[in-house]
VEXZAZA-591627 format. One record per residue: x, z, y of N, C-alpha, C, CB in turn; residue in one letter. Coordinates in steps of 0.02 Angstrom, whole numbers, padded with zeros to 5 digits, always signed. Each point is the difference from the previous one (the first is absolute). Glycine has a CB too. Example, Ala and Ser with C-alpha at 12.3 -4.5 7.8 and 13.67 -1.06 7.14 Angstrom:
<sites>
+00660+00390-00284-00045+00000+00059+00045+00000+00060-00095+00062-00059a/+00077-00098+00112+00042+00003+00059-00039+00037+00055+00059-00108-00032s/
</sites>
This chain:
<sites>
+01410+00907+00149+00000+00072-00009+00042+00020-00060-00113+00006+00052x/+00105-00042-00109+00038+00017-00060+00074-00011+00011-00099-00031-00071x/+00118-00020+00110+00071-00012+00016+00030+00059+00038-00022-00124+00002x/-00017+00154+00044+00024+00058+00037+00010+00059-00046-00060-00040+00101x/+00014+00051-00147+00007+00055-00047+00061-00011-00044-00125+00018+00000x/+00135-00079-00024+00057-00016-00042+00065+00014+00037-00067-00088-00059x/+00073+00067+00122+00061+00012+00038+00011+00074+00010-00015-00109+00058x/-00037+00147-00045+00007+00072+00009+00024+00031-00065-00091+00001+00087x/+00065-00024-00143+00022+00026-00065+00073-00016-00012-00116-00014-00044x/+00139-00046+00062+00070-00018-00008+00044+00047+00041-00032-00121-00019x/+00013+00132+00081+00039+00045+00043+00003+00070-00028-00032-00069+00098x/-00024+00092-00124-00004+00067-00029+00044+00004-00062-00117+00013+00044x/+00114-00064-00087+00042+00001-00060+00074-00001+00018-00090-00059-00063x/+00109+00021+00114+00070-00002+00022+00021+00069+00024-00012-00122+00032x/-00031+00154+00008+00016+00067+00025+00008+00049-00058-00062-00025+00107x/+00017+00023-00155+00004+00046-00057+00064-00012-00041-00125+00004-00005x/+00142-00067-00006+00061-00015-00037+00061+00024+00039-00056-00100-00052x/+00057+00087+00116+00056+00022+00042+00009+00075-00005-00019-00097+00078x/-00036+00133-00071+00003+00073-00002+00020+00025-00070-00088+00005+00090x/+00065-00039-00143+00017+00022-00067+00074-00009-00014-00116-00030-00038x/+00148-00017+00072+00072-00009-00007+00039+00045+00047-00021-00119-00034x/-00014+00155+00077+00033+00045+00047+00031-00036+00059+00022+00075-00094x/-00046-00136+00108+00027-00039+00055-00039+00015+00064+00036-00089-00080x/+00000+00093+00135-00032+00000+00065-00015-00073+00018+00060+00108+00037x/-00100-00119+00013-00012-00069+00022+00066-00032+00021-00116+00030+00038x/+00159+00009-00007+00064-00027+00024+00043-00024-00059-00005+00077+00099x/+00007-00038-00152+00041-00018-00058-00027-00063-00033+00029+00121-00017x/-00094-00122+00003-00029-00059-00033+00007-00062+00044-00080+00074-00062x/+00067-00066+00126+00005-00057+00046+00071-00029+00000-00092+00050+00072x/+00141-00006-00073+00070-00023-00002+00013-00039-00065+00036+00098+00071x/-00061-00073-00127+00009-00034-00064-00032-00069+00001+00004+00111-00058x/-00060-00118+00095-00037-00062+00002+00023-00047+00056-00097+00061-00047x/+00138-00035+00092+00024-00041+00056-00052-00010+00055+00074-00056-00080x/-00118+00106+00088-00050-00004+00053+00003+00065+00040-00075-00075-00069x/+00040+00077+00125+00000+00062+00040-00049+00050-00030+00029-00066+00104x/-00017+00129-00091-00046+00051-00026-00068-00008+00033+00095+00080-00020x/-00098-00105+00082-00064-00011+00033-00040-00055-00036+00051+00035+00110x/-00017-00087-00132-00033-00053-00038-00030+00029-00064+00079-00087+00047x/-00040+00127-00083-00024+00032-00061-00060+00045+00014+00116-00005-00047x/-00112+00044+00101-00055+00044+00018-00064-00040+00013+00082+00083+00049x/-00074-00140-00015-00058-00043+00014-00031-00028-00064+00051-00029+00111x/-00009+00013-00160-00027-00024-00064-00036+00056-00036+00093-00084-00009x/-00062+00143+00007-00031+00057-00035-00066+00021+00033+00114+00038-00034x/-00119-00047+00099-00060+00022+00036-00050-00057+00012+00069+00087+00055x/-00058-00143-00089-00047-00057+00003-00003-00031+00069-00066+00054-00089x/+00120-00051+00126+00002-00032+00066+00033-00069-00004+00004+00113+00054x/+00026-00127-00112+00037-00062-00008-00004-00021-00073+00078+00029+00096x/-00086-00094-00107+00000-00026-00068+00070+00001-00029-00099-00072+00027x/+00104+00058-00091+00064+00001-00033+00018-00071-00023-00018+00120-00037x/+00075-00146+00060+00020-00067-00022+00022+00000-00073+00034-00026+00117x/-00043-00030-00151+00016-00005-00070+00072+00020-00016-00085-00091-00008x/+00135+00067+00045+00069+00021-00017+00009+00076+00001+00040-00108+00047x/-00073+00142+00000+00005+00073+00004-00036+00032-00059+00008-00007+00125x/-00065-00020-00144-00037+00025-00058+00044-00005-00063-00109-00035+00052x/+00145-00020-00059+00044-00009-00057+00059+00049+00002-00033-00121-00005x/+00060+00135+00064+00053+00050+00007-00026+00069-00021+00052-00067+00093x/-00111+00084-00072-00029+00065-00018-00011+00005-00075-00055+00006+00112x/+00034-00060-00141-00010-00001-00073+00065+00016-00035-00092-00086+00013x/+00146+00056+00009+00066+00013-00030+00024+00070+00016+00027-00122+00009x/-00036+00144+00052+00024+00066+00022-00031+00056-00041+00016-00045+00115x/-00082+00039-00129-00035+00053-00035-00012-00015-00074-00054+00027+00109x/+00077-00085-00132-00007-00018-00070-00074+00002-00022+00116+00044-00022x/-00158-00074+00063-00071-00006-00016-00019-00074+00003-00025+00117+00046x/-00032-00133-00072-00023-00070+00003-00032-00014+00067-00017-00001-00125x/+00016-00063+00141-00037-00021+00060-00074+00016-00008+00084-00092+00022x/-00109+00087-00084-00069+00018-00014-00015+00071+00022-00001-00079-00097x/+00049+00124+00082-00011+00070+00019-00001+00006+00076+00056+00039-00106x/-00009-00070+00140+00002+00006+00073-00063-00028+00032+00124-00007-00004x/-00147-00049-00021-00058-00034+00031-00066+00031-00022+00067-00105+00005x/-00075+00114-00070-00065+00021-00027-00004+00072-00025-00016-00118-00030x/+00075+00149+00023+00000+00068-00025-00006+00005-00076-00048+00035+00108x/+00058-00092-00142-00006-00001-00073+00065-00026-00030-00124-00017+00008x/+00137+00037-00068+00058-00024-00037-00019-00062-00038+00048+00117-00010x/+00001-00161-00001-00015-00058-00042+00021+00015-00072+00015-00079+00098x/-00030+00036-00144+00012+00013-00071+00074+00010-00014-00101-00068-00028x/+00146+00032+00062+00071+00008-00011+00023+00070+00020+00017-00122+00020x/-00044+00150+00034+00017+00068+00021-00018+00050-00055-00017-00032+00120x/-00042+00024-00148-00023+00046-00051+00043-00006-00062-00118-00007+00045x/+00134-00054-00065+00044-00011-00058+00068+00032+00011-00061-00107-00026x/+00089+00098+00085+00066+00030+00016-00004+00076-00003+00028-00099+00073x/-00081+00127-00046-00008+00073-00001-00005+00026-00071-00058-00006+00111x/+00020-00027-00153-00006+00021-00069+00068-00003-00035-00119-00042-00003x/+00157-00011+00015+00066-00006-00030+00046+00057+00022-00014-00125-00005x/+00011+00143+00069+00042+00055+00024-00020+00066-00032+00014-00060+00109x/-00079+00072-00116-00024+00062-00030+00017+00004-00074-00093+00003+00084x/+00092-00059-00118+00017+00000-00071+00073+00018-00011-00087-00086-00020x/+00130+00075+00070+00070+00015-00007+00020+00070+00020+00019-00118+00020x/-00067+00159-00002+00014+00068+00023+00021+00044-00060-00082-00013+00096x/+00135+00050-00086+00024+00046-00052-00054+00052-00015+00120-00017+00037x/-00128+00034-00101-00052+00047-00021+00008+00069+00033-00007-00061-00107x/+00068+00080+00123+00012+00066+00029-00028+00005+00070+00103+00010-00069x/-00105-00065+00106-00025+00002+00069-00071-00028+00006+00117-00010+00040x/-00143-00016-00096-00067-00031+00002-00054+00045+00031+00034-00064-00101x/-00038+00129+00083-00052+00041+00030+00005+00004+00077-00002+00067-00106x/+00063-00067+00132+00009+00003+00073-00020-00065+00033+00093+00083-00016x/-00075-00138-00017-00019-00066+00026-00076-00007+00000+00109-00050-00041x/-00139+00070-00015-00073-00004-00005-00034+00041+00054+00011-00017-00124x/+00012+00078+00135-00028+00043+00051+00007-00031+00069+00026+00101-00071x/+00033-00130+00085+00012-00032+00065-00046-00060+00010+00119+00039-00005x/-00126-00080-00046-00043-00060+00005-00072+00021+00011+00078-00064-00074x/-00102+00113+00039-00068+00024+00008-00011+00026+00070-00006+00029-00122x/+00054+00009+00148-00006+00026+00069-00003-00056+00051+00061+00102-00035x/-00018-00153+00026-00001-00057+00046-00065-00038-00003+00123-00009-00012x/-00149-00001-00048-00063-00036-00007-00057+00038+00032+00041-00051-00106x/-00042+00116+00098-00051+00041+00033+00005-00006+00076+00001+00080-00097x/+00060-00078+00123+00010-00006+00072-00023-00068+00025+00097+00079-00008x/-00077-00133-00027-00020-00067+00021-00074-00009-00004+00109-00043-00037x/-00141+00068-00015-00072-00006-00006-00035+00040+00055+00011-00017-00124x/+00016+00075+00140-00029+00039+00055+00005-00039+00065+00030+00108-00058x/+00028-00137+00072+00009-00038+00062-00044-00062+00000+00117+00042+00009x/-00125-00073-00068-00043-00059-00003-00072+00019+00015+00077-00052-00085x/-00099+00109+00060-00068+00023+00011-00011+00030+00070-00008+00020-00122x/+00062-00002+00156-00002+00029+00067+00048-00037+00046-00031+00112-00049x/+00018-00177+00061+00049-00042+00035+00013+00019+00072-00035-00089-00075x/-00011+00120+00108+00011+00015+00070+00043+00062+00013-00108-00053+00020x/+00122+00091-00071+00034+00063+00010+00074-00005+00015-00084+00047-00074x/+00119-00098+00047+00072+00000+00008+00025-00058+00043+00007+00055-00109x/-00050-00097+00133+00020-00055+00045-00042+00003+00063+00033-00072-00099x/+00000+00057+00152-00039+00001+00061+00041+00011+00061-00094+00040-00064x/
</sites>
């Protein structure tokens, strides 16, 4: 049962990432070298995801495999994010801060309401 939930979560995260990049299934599938139907089946939990494809997605979206599989960031991701934020120019810092806060609120909302955006 837990394996089914994990796979559904992976498919949901892939769909959310794809949509956040503004990609259609066709565009992402072409980038990955698979059919859009195959991608749709992964997103809808009808098909598992092979490791090589998981690694391609990790590179495509610049996220960790931990995030794709478990929905969590690893320590290196957090360290990299902190380093990027420390380098932000003071003039744009308020805008970056506002954007990050908005994204975190959105992600926390989706995490607390997982059935609303995948299905």
